[in-house]
C-alpha positions as CSV (number, residue, x, y, z in Angstrom):
1,M,-2.2,17.1,9.3
2,T,-2.5,14.2,6.6
3,R,-6.3,14.4,5.1
4,V,-8.2,11.6,4.2
5,L,-11.5,11.4,2.5
6,T,-13.6,8.1,2.6
7,I,-16.6,8.0,0.4
8,E,-18.6,4.9,1.8
9,D,-22.3,4.5,2.2
10,D,-22.5,2.0,4.7
11,A,-22.1,3.7,8.1
12,V,-20.6,0.7,10.2
13,T,-17.6,0.1,7.6
14,A,-17.3,3.9,7.3
15,R,-17.1,4.4,11.2
16,E,-14.5,1.6,11.1
17,I,-12.2,3.2,8.6
18,V,-12.4,6.7,10.4
19,A,-11.5,5.0,13.7
20,E,-8.7,3.2,12.5
21,L,-7.1,5.9,10.3
22,S,-7.6,8.4,13.3
23,S,-5.7,6.2,15.5
24,H,-3.0,6.5,13.1
25,G,-2.9,10.4,13.4
26,L,-4.8,11.1,9.9
27,Q,-7.7,13.4,9.7
28,V,-10.9,11.9,8.1
29,D,-13.8,13.4,6.2
30,W,-16.6,10.9,5.6
31,V,-19.2,11.4,2.7
32,D,-22.0,8.8,2.2
33,N,-23.0,9.3,-1.3
34,G,-21.2,9.3,-4.6
35,R,-22.3,12.8,-6.0
36,E,-21.2,14.6,-2.7
37,G,-18.1,12.5,-2.8
38,L,-17.0,13.4,-6.1
39,V,-17.5,17.2,-5.3
40,K,-15.2,17.1,-1.9
41,A,-12.3,14.7,-3.9
42,V,-12.3,17.6,-6.5
43,S,-12.2,20.6,-4.0
44,G,-11.0,19.3,-1.0
45,N,-7.0,18.8,-1.5
46,Y,-6.8,15.5,0.3
47,D,-3.9,13.3,0.8
48,V,-5.7,10.0,-0.4
49,I,-9.1,8.7,-1.0
50,T,-10.8,5.4,0.1
51,L,-13.6,4.6,-2.4
52,D,-16.5,2.0,-1.9
53,R,-17.1,0.9,-5.4
54,M,-20.9,0.3,-5.0
55,L,-22.4,4.1,-4.0
56,P,-25.9,5.8,-4.0
57,E,-26.0,8.6,-6.9
58,L,-22.7,8.0,-8.4
59,D,-20.7,4.7,-8.2
60,G,-17.0,4.4,-7.2
61,L,-16.0,3.4,-10.8
62,A,-17.5,6.8,-12.3
63,I,-15.7,8.8,-9.4
64,V,-12.3,7.4,-10.0
65,T,-12.8,7.9,-14.0
66,T,-14.0,11.5,-13.5
67,L,-11.3,12.3,-11.1
68,R,-8.4,11.0,-13.3
69,T,-10.1,12.6,-16.7
70,I,-10.1,15.9,-15.1
71,G,-6.3,15.7,-13.8
72,V,-6.7,14.9,-9.9
73,S,-4.2,12.4,-8.9
74,T,-4.9,11.9,-5.4
75,P,-4.3,8.3,-4.6
76,I,-7.2,6.1,-4.3
77,L,-7.7,2.8,-2.2
78,M,-11.0,1.6,-3.9
79,I,-13.0,-1.0,-1.4
80,S,-15.5,-3.3,-2.5
81,A,-17.3,-6.3,-2.1
82,L,-16.9,-7.4,-5.6
83,S,-13.9,-9.4,-5.5
84,D,-13.6,-11.2,-8.8
85,V,-10.6,-10.6,-10.7
86,D,-12.3,-8.4,-13.5
87,E,-13.7,-6.1,-11.0
88,R,-10.3,-5.5,-9.5
89,V,-8.8,-4.9,-13.0
90,R,-11.8,-2.6,-13.9
91,G,-10.7,-0.5,-10.9
92,L,-7.3,-0.1,-11.3
93,R,-7.6,0.3,-15.1
94,A,-9.9,3.2,-14.3
95,G,-7.3,4.8,-11.9
96,G,-7.4,3.5,-8.9
97,D,-4.1,2.7,-7.1
98,D,-4.9,-0.1,-5.0
99,Y,-8.1,-2.5,-4.5
100,L,-9.2,-3.8,-1.2
101,T,-12.2,-6.5,-0.8
102,K,-14.6,-6.6,2.0
103,P,-14.8,-7.9,4.4
104,F,-11.3,-6.6,5.4
105,A,-9.1,-6.3,8.4
106,S,-8.8,-2.5,9.6
107,D,-4.9,-2.4,10.2
108,E,-4.5,-4.1,6.7
109,M,-6.7,-1.2,5.3
110,A,-4.7,1.3,7.2
111,A,-1.5,-0.1,6.1
112,R,-2.6,0.0,2.3
113,V,-3.7,3.8,3.3
114,E,-0.4,4.5,4.8
115,V,1.8,2.7,1.7
116,L,-0.2,4.8,-0.8
117,L,0.8,8.0,1.1
118,R,4.4,7.0,1.5
119,R,4.4,6.7,-2.5
120,N,3.0,10.0,-3.2
121,N,5.3,11.6,-0.8
122,P,7.7,14.0,-2.8
123,V,10.7,14.0,-0.5
124,A,10.9,9.9,-0.6
125,A,10.3,10.2,-4.6
126,A,13.1,12.5,-5.1
127,D,15.8,10.6,-3.1
128,N,17.6,8.1,-5.6
129,A,18.6,5.7,-2.7
130,L,16.4,3.7,0.3
131,R,18.2,3.3,3.2
132,V,17.4,1.2,6.4
133,G,20.0,1.0,8.8
134,D,23.3,0.2,7.0
135,L,21.6,-1.5,4.1
136,T,21.2,0.7,1.0
137,L,19.1,0.4,-2.4
138,D,20.2,2.7,-5.1
139,L,17.3,3.1,-7.2
140,M,19.1,4.2,-10.4
141,T,21.7,1.5,-10.4
142,R,19.8,-1.3,-9.2
143,E,22.3,-1.9,-6.4
144,A,22.1,-3.5,-2.9
145,R,24.8,-2.9,-0.1
146,R,24.7,-4.0,3.3
147,G,27.8,-1.9,4.9
148,E,30.4,-2.3,2.5
149,Q,29.3,-5.7,1.1
150,A,27.8,-5.6,-2.3
151,L,24.4,-8.0,-2.7
152,N,23.7,-10.0,-5.7
153,L,19.9,-9.7,-5.9
154,L,17.7,-11.5,-8.4
155,P,15.1,-9.3,-10.2
156,T,12.2,-10.5,-8.0
157,E,14.5,-10.4,-4.9
158,Y,15.1,-6.8,-5.8
159,K,11.5,-5.9,-6.3
160,L,10.7,-7.5,-2.8
161,L,13.2,-5.4,-1.0
162,E,12.4,-2.2,-2.9
163,F,8.6,-2.5,-1.5
164,L,10.2,-3.5,1.9
165,M,12.2,-0.5,2.1
166,R,9.8,1.8,0.7
167,N,7.5,0.9,3.5
168,A,10.2,0.6,6.2
169,G,9.0,0.3,9.8
170,Q,5.3,-0.9,8.2
171,I,3.9,-4.3,8.7
172,L,3.0,-5.7,5.2
173,T,0.9,-8.5,4.9
174,R,1.6,-11.6,2.3
175,M,-1.4,-10.2,0.3
176,M,0.2,-6.9,-0.1
177,I,3.5,-8.1,-1.0
178,F,2.3,-10.6,-3.4
179,E,-0.2,-8.3,-5.2
180,E,2.7,-5.7,-5.3
181,V,5.6,-7.9,-6.6
182,W,3.9,-10.7,-8.6
183,G,0.9,-8.7,-9.8
184,Y,-1.9,-11.1,-9.6
185,H,-4.1,-12.0,-7.0
186,F,-2.8,-13.9,-3.6
187,D,-2.9,-17.7,-3.1
188,P,-3.1,-18.2,0.4
189,G,-2.1,-21.9,-0.3
190,T,1.3,-20.8,-1.7
191,N,4.6,-20.6,0.2
192,L,6.0,-18.4,-2.6
193,I,6.6,-15.0,-0.4
194,D,7.9,-17.5,2.5
195,V,10.4,-18.9,0.0
196,H,11.6,-15.7,-1.4
197,I,11.8,-14.0,1.9
198,G,14.1,-16.7,3.2
199,R,16.1,-16.4,0.3
200,L,16.4,-12.4,0.6
201,R,17.2,-12.8,4.5
202,K,20.3,-15.1,3.7
203,K,21.5,-12.1,1.4
204,I,20.4,-9.3,3.8
205,D,20.9,-10.7,7.3
206,P,23.7,-12.9,7.1
207,P,25.4,-14.6,10.4
208,G,27.0,-11.8,12.5
209,T,24.7,-9.0,11.3
210,A,21.5,-7.3,13.2
211,P,18.5,-8.8,11.4
212,L,16.3,-6.1,9.4
213,I,13.7,-8.3,7.9
214,K,11.3,-9.5,10.7
215,T,8.5,-11.6,11.0
216,V,5.4,-10.3,12.3
217,R,3.2,-13.7,13.2
218,G,0.1,-14.0,11.6
219,S,0.4,-10.5,9.9
220,G,3.2,-10.7,7.6
221,Y,7.0,-8.9,7.5
222,V,8.7,-5.6,8.2
223,I,11.9,-4.3,7.6
224,A,13.2,-2.0,10.0
225,E,16.7,-0.6,11.7
226,P,17.5,-3.1,14.6
227,V,16.4,-1.7,18.1
């Protein structure tokens, strides 16, 4: 079973994380202080770690820095009430793989954990092509095909499609897409994502084909094989 270590001193937040991830079939261990969390992170052989930024005894930034320094490469989702860009950058540069600010939606937290698990999957990483139905994306040549039809993708469209396909079947929020593809904080007032999804749809899902890209109202987007 996939194992997750949650290092979080707030009991309410911790229970929320444990309940949500457990409902996705993950085994979750919870530690409420930084020093014990570091010990378990080093010795526990976990698949992913959720790490609060502000902790008693040893803070999250020190934990992630120590883990990376000694060669522990377990994917880390940092969770913090500190939401300004400088703090996010510090966490990511210290070795965090993703950064989620409080308060957060439980389903988004779970989605981010699942993305990190997929990213760290050696079987998926060894495959040079991504496939969803009859859509193929060659990661070596950067070529996309729907059936026999080659698709001409712009660089941003390629990044967007790759992110969707690496997480096929998983609902990706607009914030997750924005941060992964454009690399900076999500502006809820922009329609940039919707515009690019619309352009990508015209190429991926032309008339007469079963649509692969779906909008999940109020949540985000997902790419999946036709039902």
